[in-house]
PDB file as gemmi writes it, atoms N, CA and C in Angstrom:
CRYST1    1.000    1.000    1.000  90.00  90.00  90.00 P 1                      
ATOM      1  N   MET A   1      65.923 -25.923  49.285  1.00  0.00           N  
ATOM      2  CA  MET A   1      65.429 -25.425  49.012  1.00  0.00           C  
ATOM      3  C   MET A   1      64.835 -24.588  49.894  1.00  0.00           C  
ATOM      4  N   ALA A   2      64.671 -23.049  49.335  1.00  0.00           N  
ATOM      5  CA  ALA A   2      64.674 -21.925  50.226  1.00  0.00           C  
ATOM      6  C   ALA A   2      63.919 -22.202  51.452  1.00  0.00           C  
ATOM      7  N   SER A   3      64.131 -21.303  52.254  1.00  0.00           N  
ATOM      8  CA  SER A   3      62.956 -21.216  53.298  1.00  0.00           C  
ATOM      9  C   SER A   3      62.011 -20.214  52.871  1.00  0.00           C  
ATOM     10  N   GLY A   4      60.662 -21.355  53.400  1.00  0.00           N  
ATOM     11  CA  GLY A   4      59.501 -21.104  52.942  1.00  0.00           C  
ATOM     12  C   GLY A   4      58.836 -21.136  52.160  1.00  0.00           C  
ATOM     13  N   ASP A   5      59.678 -22.038  50.964  1.00  0.00           N  
ATOM     14  CA  ASP A   5      59.427 -23.196  49.785  1.00  0.00           C  
ATOM     15  C   ASP A   5      58.545 -24.469  50.233  1.00  0.00           C  
ATOM     16  N   GLY A   6      59.092 -24.874  51.358  1.00  0.00           N  
ATOM     17  CA  GLY A   6      58.558 -26.324  51.849  1.00  0.00           C  
ATOM     18  C   GLY A   6      57.785 -26.532  52.454  1.00  0.00           C  
ATOM     19  N   PRO A   7      57.235 -27.969  53.307  1.00  0.00           N  
ATOM     20  CA  PRO A   7      56.509 -27.804  54.326  1.00  0.00           C  
ATOM     21  C   PRO A   7      57.274 -27.122  55.339  1.00  0.00           C  
ATOM     22  N   THR A   8      56.672 -27.465  56.248  1.00  0.00           N  
ATOM     23  CA  THR A   8      57.387 -26.647  57.653  1.00  0.00           C  
ATOM     24  C   THR A   8      56.400 -27.929  58.440  1.00  0.00           C  
ATOM     25  N   ASP A   9      57.993 -27.821  59.784  1.00  0.00           N  
ATOM     26  CA  ASP A   9      57.739 -28.618  60.402  1.00  0.00           C  
ATOM     27  C   ASP A   9      56.763 -28.357  61.784  1.00  0.00           C  
ATOM     28  N   GLY A  10      55.885 -29.243  61.680  1.00  0.00           N  
ATOM     29  CA  GLY A  10      54.800 -29.148  63.362  1.00  0.00           C  
ATOM     30  C   GLY A  10      53.256 -28.375  62.919  1.00  0.00           C  
ATOM     31  N   PRO A  11      53.152 -29.272  63.232  1.00  0.00           N  
ATOM     32  CA  PRO A  11      51.336 -29.735  62.690  1.00  0.00           C  
ATOM     33  C   PRO A  11      50.389 -28.406  62.842  1.00  0.00           C  
ATOM     34  N   ASP A  12      50.605 -27.409  64.015  1.00  0.00           N  
ATOM     35  CA  ASP A  12      49.961 -26.146  64.211  1.00  0.00           C  
ATOM     36  C   ASP A  12      50.491 -24.973  63.836  1.00  0.00           C  
ATOM     37  N   LEU A  13      51.432 -25.045  63.009  1.00  0.00           N  
ATOM     38  CA  LEU A  13      52.083 -23.560  62.315  1.00  0.00           C  
ATOM     39  C   LEU A  13      50.936 -22.744  61.406  1.00  0.00           C  
ATOM     40  N   GLY A  14      50.982 -21.929  61.518  1.00  0.00           N  
ATOM     41  CA  GLY A  14      49.811 -20.791  61.257  1.00  0.00           C  
ATOM     42  C   GLY A  14      48.224 -20.927  61.726  1.00  0.00           C  
ATOM     43  N   SER A  15      48.201 -21.987  62.589  1.00  0.00           N  
ATOM     44  CA  SER A  15      46.550 -21.878  62.649  1.00  0.00           C  
ATOM     45  C   SER A  15      46.442 -21.350  63.942  1.00  0.00           C  
ATOM     46  N   SER A  16      44.749 -21.687  64.136  1.00  0.00           N  
ATOM     47  CA  SER A  16      45.059 -20.612  65.090  1.00  0.00           C  
ATOM     48  C   SER A  16      43.841 -22.039  66.411  1.00  0.00           C  
ATOM     49  N   PRO A  17      44.247 -21.860  67.641  1.00  0.00           N  
ATOM     50  CA  PRO A  17      43.911 -22.825  67.993  1.00  0.00           C  
ATOM     51  C   PRO A  17      42.012 -22.811  68.225  1.00  0.00           C  
ATOM     52  N   THR A  18      41.531 -24.234  68.047  1.00  0.00           N  
ATOM     53  CA  THR A  18      39.711 -24.163  67.787  1.00  0.00           C  
ATOM     54  C   THR A  18      39.482 -24.273  69.546  1.00  0.00           C  
ATOM     55  N   SER A  19      38.071 -23.899  69.600  1.00  0.00           N  
ATOM     56  CA  SER A  19      37.298 -24.091  70.393  1.00  0.00           C  
ATOM     57  C   SER A  19      36.110 -24.355  70.543  1.00  0.00           C  
ATOM     58  N   ASP A  20      35.824 -24.590  71.502  1.00  0.00           N  
ATOM     59  CA  ASP A  20      34.153 -25.252  71.184  1.00  0.00           C  
ATOM     60  C   ASP A  20      33.192 -24.343  71.022  1.00  0.00           C  
ATOM     61  N   PRO A  21      32.375 -24.805  70.019  1.00  0.00           N  
ATOM     62  CA  PRO A  21      31.026 -23.353  70.034  1.00  0.00           C  
ATOM     63  C   PRO A  21      30.568 -23.127  70.385  1.00  0.00           C  
ATOM     64  N   GLY A  22      30.089 -24.429  71.473  1.00  0.00           N  
ATOM     65  CA  GLY A  22      28.762 -24.286  72.469  1.00  0.00           C  
ATOM     66  C   GLY A  22      27.955 -25.273  72.164  1.00  0.00           C  
ATOM     67  N   ASP A  23      26.871 -25.668  72.428  1.00  0.00           N  
ATOM     68  CA  ASP A  23      25.302 -26.132  71.877  1.00  0.00           C  
ATOM     69  C   ASP A  23      24.730 -25.364  71.194  1.00  0.00           C  
ATOM     70  N   ALA A  24      23.739 -25.524  70.291  1.00  0.00           N  
ATOM     71  CA  ALA A  24      23.223 -24.805  69.635  1.00  0.00           C  
ATOM     72  C   ALA A  24      22.009 -24.206  70.146  1.00  0.00           C  
ATOM     73  N   PRO A  25      21.355 -23.922  70.169  1.00  0.00           N  
ATOM     74  CA  PRO A  25      19.823 -22.894  70.715  1.00  0.00           C  
ATOM     75  C   PRO A  25      18.490 -23.712  70.148  1.00  0.00           C  
ATOM     76  N   PRO A  26      18.005 -24.223  71.472  1.00  0.00           N  
ATOM     77  CA  PRO A  26      16.935 -24.882  71.130  1.00  0.00           C  
ATOM     78  C   PRO A  26      15.774 -24.751  70.002  1.00  0.00           C  
ATOM     79  N   TYR A  27      15.694 -25.708  69.413  1.00  0.00           N  
ATOM     80  CA  TYR A  27      14.817 -25.221  68.068  1.00  0.00           C  
ATOM     81  C   TYR A  27      13.237 -25.179  69.116  1.00  0.00           C  
ATOM     82  N   ARG A  28      12.737 -24.185  68.393  1.00  0.00           N  
ATOM     83  CA  ARG A  28      11.445 -23.932  68.408  1.00  0.00           C  
ATOM     84  C   ARG A  28      10.939 -23.967  67.287  1.00  0.00           C  
ATOM     85  N   ARG A  29       9.041 -24.860  67.363  1.00  0.00           N  
ATOM     86  CA  ARG A  29       9.050 -24.847  66.246  1.00  0.00           C  
ATOM     87  C   ARG A  29       7.628 -23.751  66.355  1.00  0.00           C  
ATOM     88  N   SER A  30       8.176 -23.298  64.920  1.00  0.00           N  
ATOM     89  CA  SER A  30       7.029 -21.506  65.204  1.00  0.00           C  
ATOM     90  C   SER A  30       6.674 -21.404  63.793  1.00  0.00           C  
ATOM     91  N   PRO A  31       5.300 -21.339  63.111  1.00  0.00           N  
ATOM     92  CA  PRO A  31       4.928 -20.834  61.966  1.00  0.00           C  
ATOM     93  C   PRO A  31       5.540 -19.887  61.369  1.00  0.00           C  
ATOM     94  N   HIS A  32       6.588 -18.826  62.005  1.00  0.00           N  
ATOM     95  CA  HIS A  32       7.016 -17.502  61.374  1.00  0.00           C  
ATOM     96  C   HIS A  32       8.614 -17.707  61.740  1.00  0.00           C  
ATOM     97  N   ASP A  33       9.337 -17.387  60.718  1.00  0.00           N  
ATOM     98  CA  ASP A  33      10.730 -17.163  60.896  1.00  0.00           C  
ATOM     99  C   ASP A  33      11.175 -16.080  61.559  1.00  0.00           C  
ATOM    100  N   PRO A  34      11.944 -16.100  63.240  1.00  0.00           N  
ATOM    101  CA  PRO A  34      12.050 -15.537  64.138  1.00  0.00           C  
ATOM    102  C   PRO A  34      12.963 -13.982  63.217  1.00  0.00           C  
ATOM    103  N   ALA A  35      13.731 -14.284  62.204  1.00  0.00           N  
ATOM    104  CA  ALA A  35      14.057 -13.327  61.675  1.00  0.00           C  
ATOM    105  C   ALA A  35      13.532 -12.146  60.576  1.00  0.00           C  
ATOM    106  N   VAL A  36      12.092 -12.232  60.826  1.00  0.00           N  
ATOM    107  CA  VAL A  36      11.094 -11.708  59.800  1.00  0.00           C  
ATOM    108  C   VAL A  36       9.978 -11.165  61.115  1.00  0.00           C  
ATOM    109  N   ASP A  37       9.800  -9.720  60.529  1.00  0.00           N  
ATOM    110  CA  ASP A  37       9.465  -9.209  60.896  1.00  0.00           C  
ATOM    111  C   ASP A  37       8.059  -9.674  60.985  1.00  0.00           C  
ATOM    112  N   SER A  38       7.164  -9.955  61.764  1.00  0.00           N  
ATOM    113  CA  SER A  38       5.744 -11.134  62.339  1.00  0.00           C  
ATOM    114  C   SER A  38       4.686  -9.205  61.432  1.00  0.00           C  
ATOM    115  N   GLY A  39       4.724  -8.445  61.259  1.00  0.00           N  
ATOM    116  CA  GLY A  39       3.855  -7.466  60.948  1.00  0.00           C  
ATOM    117  C   GLY A  39       3.718  -7.804  59.407  1.00  0.00           C  
ATOM    118  N   TRP A  40       4.687  -7.952  58.679  1.00  0.00           N  
ATOM    119  CA  TRP A  40       4.298  -8.407  57.108  1.00  0.00           C  
ATOM    120  C   TRP A  40       3.507  -9.717  56.768  1.00  0.00           C  
ATOM    121  N   LEU A  41       3.954 -10.677  58.655  1.00  0.00           N  
ATOM    122  CA  LEU A  41       3.291 -11.961  57.653  1.00  0.00           C  
ATOM    123  C   LEU A  41       1.441 -11.811  58.402  1.00  0.00           C  
ATOM    124  N   ARG A  42       1.421 -10.682  58.804  1.00  0.00           N  
ATOM    125  CA  ARG A  42      -0.029 -10.559  59.687  1.00  0.00           C  
ATOM    126  C   ARG A  42      -1.150 -11.009  58.225  1.00  0.00           C  
ATOM    127  N   HIS A  43      -2.305 -11.729  58.107  1.00  0.00           N  
ATOM    128  CA  HIS A  43      -3.401 -11.833  57.047  1.00  0.00           C  
ATOM    129  C   HIS A  43      -4.314 -11.064  57.740  1.00  0.00           C  
ATOM    130  N   ARG A  44      -4.122  -9.953  55.873  1.00  0.00           N  
ATOM    131  CA  ARG A  44      -5.065  -8.708  55.911  1.00  0.00           C  
ATOM    132  C   ARG A  44      -6.121  -8.637  55.075  1.00  0.00           C  
ATOM    133  N   PRO A  45      -7.229  -8.151  55.692  1.00  0.00           N  
ATOM    134  CA  PRO A  45      -8.345  -8.370  54.312  1.00  0.00           C  
ATOM    135  C   PRO A  45      -8.185  -7.662  53.471  1.00  0.00           C  
ATOM    136  N   PRO A  46      -9.114  -8.203  52.338  1.00  0.00           N  
ATOM    137  CA  PRO A  46      -9.067  -7.753  50.859  1.00  0.00           C  
ATOM    138  C   PRO A  46      -9.482  -6.409  50.866  1.00  0.00           C  
ATOM    139  N   PRO A  47      -8.924  -6.173  49.855  1.00  0.00           N  
ATOM    140  CA  PRO A  47      -9.376  -4.244  49.938  1.00  0.00           C  
ATOM    141  C   PRO A  47     -10.646  -4.983  49.407  1.00  0.00           C  
ATOM    142  N   PRO A  48     -11.746  -3.151  49.622  1.00  0.00           N  
ATOM    143  CA  PRO A  48     -13.336  -3.280  49.467  1.00  0.00           C  
ATOM    144  C   PRO A  48     -13.175  -3.279  47.902  1.00  0.00           C  
ATOM    145  N   PRO A  49     -14.193  -4.018  47.351  1.00  0.00           N  
ATOM    146  CA  PRO A  49     -13.991  -4.011  45.652  1.00  0.00           C  
ATOM    147  C   PRO A  49     -14.506  -2.755  45.124  1.00  0.00           C  
ATOM    148  N   ARG A  50     -14.401  -1.772  44.261  1.00  0.00           N  
ATOM    149  CA  ARG A  50     -14.272  -1.035  43.242  1.00  0.00           C  
ATOM    150  C   ARG A  50     -15.772  -1.013  42.270  1.00  0.00           C  
ATOM    151  N   PRO A  51     -16.037  -0.108  42.152  1.00  0.00           N  
ATOM    152  CA  PRO A  51     -16.828   0.115  40.748  1.00  0.00           C  
ATOM    153  C   PRO A  51     -16.377  -0.433  39.523  1.00  0.00           C  
ATOM    154  N   ARG A  52     -17.079  -1.599  38.818  1.00  0.00           N  
ATOM    155  CA  ARG A  52     -16.213  -1.473  37.540  1.00  0.00           C  
ATOM    156  C   ARG A  52     -15.733  -0.188  36.374  1.00  0.00           C  
ATOM    157  N   GLY A  53     -14.797  -0.274  35.990  1.00  0.00           N  
ATOM    158  CA  GLY A  53     -14.560   0.860  35.066  1.00  0.00           C  
ATOM    159  C   GLY A  53     -13.726   2.056  35.609  1.00  0.00           C  
ATOM    160  N   VAL A  54     -13.749   2.150  37.066  1.00  0.00           N  
ATOM    161  CA  VAL A  54     -12.874   3.270  37.810  1.00  0.00           C  
ATOM    162  C   VAL A  54     -11.148   2.768  37.522  1.00  0.00           C  
ATOM    163  N   PRO A  55     -10.569   3.066  37.414  1.00  0.00           N  
ATOM    164  CA  PRO A  55      -9.260   2.860  37.066  1.00  0.00           C  
ATOM    165  C   PRO A  55      -8.831   3.563  38.886  1.00  0.00           C  
ATOM    166  N   ARG A  56      -7.622   2.798  39.350  1.00  0.00           N  
ATOM    167  CA  ARG A  56      -6.891   3.277  40.532  1.00  0.00           C  
ATOM    168  C   ARG A  56      -6.132   4.755  40.194  1.00  0.00           C  
ATOM    169  N   MET A  57      -6.039   5.366  41.451  1.00  0.00           N  
ATOM    170  CA  MET A  57      -5.429   6.657  40.926  1.00  0.00           C  
ATOM    171  C   MET A  57      -3.639   6.289  40.673  1.00  0.00           C  
ATOM    172  N   THR A  58      -2.732   5.394  40.505  1.00  0.00           N  
ATOM    173  CA  THR A  58      -1.902   4.972  40.532  1.00  0.00           C  
ATOM    174  C   THR A  58      -1.934   4.883  38.945  1.00  0.00           C  
ATOM    175  N   THR A  59      -2.797   4.535  38.418  1.00  0.00           N  
ATOM    176  CA  THR A  59      -3.226   4.129  36.574  1.00  0.00           C  
ATOM    177  C   THR A  59      -2.994   5.346  36.685  1.00  0.00           C  
ATOM    178  N   VAL A  60      -4.110   6.093  36.922  1.00  0.00           N  
ATOM    179  CA  VAL A  60      -4.360   7.675  36.176  1.00  0.00           C  
ATOM    180  C   VAL A  60      -2.994   8.151  36.420  1.00  0.00           C  
ATOM    181  N   LEU A  61      -1.911   8.137  36.948  1.00  0.00           N  
ATOM    182  CA  LEU A  61      -0.359   9.083  37.392  1.00  0.00           C  
ATOM    183  C   LEU A  61       0.533   8.170  36.668  1.00  0.00           C  
ATOM    184  N   LEU A  62       0.574   7.199  36.482  1.00  0.00           N  
ATOM    185  CA  LEU A  62       1.511   6.671  35.530  1.00  0.00           C  
ATOM    186  C   LEU A  62       1.349   6.929  33.523  1.00  0.00           C  
ATOM    187  N   VAL A  63      -0.077   6.812  33.647  1.00  0.00           N  
ATOM    188  CA  VAL A  63      -0.609   7.755  32.529  1.00  0.00           C  
ATOM    189  C   VAL A  63      -0.317   8.921  32.137  1.00  0.00           C  
ATOM    190  N   ALA A  64      -0.479   9.526  33.352  1.00  0.00           N  
ATOM    191  CA  ALA A  64      -0.051  11.317  33.035  1.00  0.00           C  
ATOM    192  C   ALA A  64       1.103  11.037  33.016  1.00  0.00           C  
ATOM    193  N   ALA A  65       1.897  10.572  33.508  1.00  0.00           N  
ATOM    194  CA  ALA A  65       3.384  10.618  33.475  1.00  0.00           C  
ATOM    195  C   ALA A  65       4.054  10.259  32.319  1.00  0.00           C  
ATOM    196  N   PHE A  66       3.434   9.728  31.634  1.00  0.00           N  
ATOM    197  CA  PHE A  66       3.636   9.109  30.065  1.00  0.00           C  
ATOM    198  C   PHE A  66       3.361  10.173  29.609  1.00  0.00           C  
ATOM    199  N   ILE A  67       2.211  10.355  29.062  1.00  0.00           N  
ATOM    200  CA  ILE A  67       2.153  11.376  28.521  1.00  0.00           C  
ATOM    201  C   ILE A  67       2.769  12.616  28.473  1.00  0.00           C  
ATOM    202  N   ALA A  68       3.648  13.009  29.479  1.00  0.00           N  
ATOM    203  CA  ALA A  68       4.261  14.547  29.847  1.00  0.00           C  
ATOM    204  C   ALA A  68       5.639  14.155  29.261  1.00  0.00           C  
ATOM    205  N   VAL A  69       6.042  12.656  29.469  1.00  0.00           N  
ATOM    206  CA  VAL A  69       7.441  12.397  28.590  1.00  0.00           C  
ATOM    207  C   VAL A  69       7.125  12.509  27.220  1.00  0.00           C  
ATOM    208  N   LEU A  70       6.173  12.109  27.095  1.00  0.00           N  
ATOM    209  CA  LEU A  70       5.992  12.016  25.779  1.00  0.00           C  
ATOM    210  C   LEU A  70       6.075  13.567  24.738  1.00  0.00           C  
ATOM    211  N   VAL A  71       4.931  14.526  25.295  1.00  0.00           N  
ATOM    212  CA  VAL A  71       4.965  15.578  24.750  1.00  0.00           C  
ATOM    213  C   VAL A  71       5.455  16.338  25.244  1.00  0.00           C  
ATOM    214  N   LEU A  72       7.133  16.672  26.129  1.00  0.00           N  
ATOM    215  CA  LEU A  72       7.996  16.912  26.568  1.00  0.00           C  
ATOM    216  C   LEU A  72       9.457  16.560  24.927  1.00  0.00           C  
ATOM    217  N   TYR A  73       9.179  15.137  25.567  1.00  0.00           N  
ATOM    218  CA  TYR A  73       9.806  14.584  23.891  1.00  0.00           C  
ATOM    219  C   TYR A  73       9.697  15.355  22.771  1.00  0.00           C  
ATOM    220  N   LEU A  74       8.528  15.269  22.013  1.00  0.00           N  
ATOM    221  CA  LEU A  74       7.712  16.095  21.081  1.00  0.00           C  
ATOM    222  C   LEU A  74       8.293  17.339  21.310  1.00  0.00           C  
ATOM    223  N   ALA A  75       8.731  17.892  22.074  1.00  0.00           N  
ATOM    224  CA  ALA A  75       8.957  19.191  22.061  1.00  0.00           C  
ATOM    225  C   ALA A  75      10.305  19.631  22.173  1.00  0.00           C  
ATOM    226  N   VAL A  76      11.233  18.727  22.463  1.00  0.00           N  
ATOM    227  CA  VAL A  76      12.601  19.259  22.849  1.00  0.00           C  
ATOM    228  C   VAL A  76      13.426  18.037  21.623  1.00  0.00           C  
ATOM    229  N   ARG A  77      12.755  17.598  21.092  1.00  0.00           N  
ATOM    230  CA  ARG A  77      13.320  16.439  20.408  1.00  0.00           C  
ATOM    231  C   ARG A  77      15.223  16.841  19.309  1.00  0.00           C  
ATOM    232  N   PRO A  78      15.813  16.444  19.242  1.00  0.00           N  
ATOM    233  CA  PRO A  78      16.901  17.017  18.271  1.00  0.00           C  
ATOM    234  C   PRO A  78      16.198  16.764  16.809  1.00  0.00           C  
ATOM    235  N   GLY A  79      16.312  17.833  16.141  1.00  0.00           N  
ATOM    236  CA  GLY A  79      15.857  17.981  14.305  1.00  0.00           C  
ATOM    237  C   GLY A  79      14.653  17.686  14.132  1.00  0.00           C  
ATOM    238  N   GLY A  80      13.683  18.086  15.365  1.00  0.00           N  
ATOM    239  CA  GLY A  80      12.630  18.323  15.233  1.00  0.00           C  
ATOM    240  C   GLY A  80      11.976  19.634  15.062  1.00  0.00           C  
TER     241      GLY A  80                                                      
END                                                                             
């Protein structure tokens, strides 16, 4: 066998010594995960009701943006 092709002598060759990871931190029973920002988990009251038929501002903006893109496409489309 050429060197490096077969098993080598010694059980710990190439391995690092293991160390005891220690005890795990104590488990705290909590309704929230400590890794999550608790500000996002607060209960918020529902928004006040809007009168029926009044659209949200975001809906109006999205419709206006869609119409603007459609008009721009119709004005500059190739072959038109």
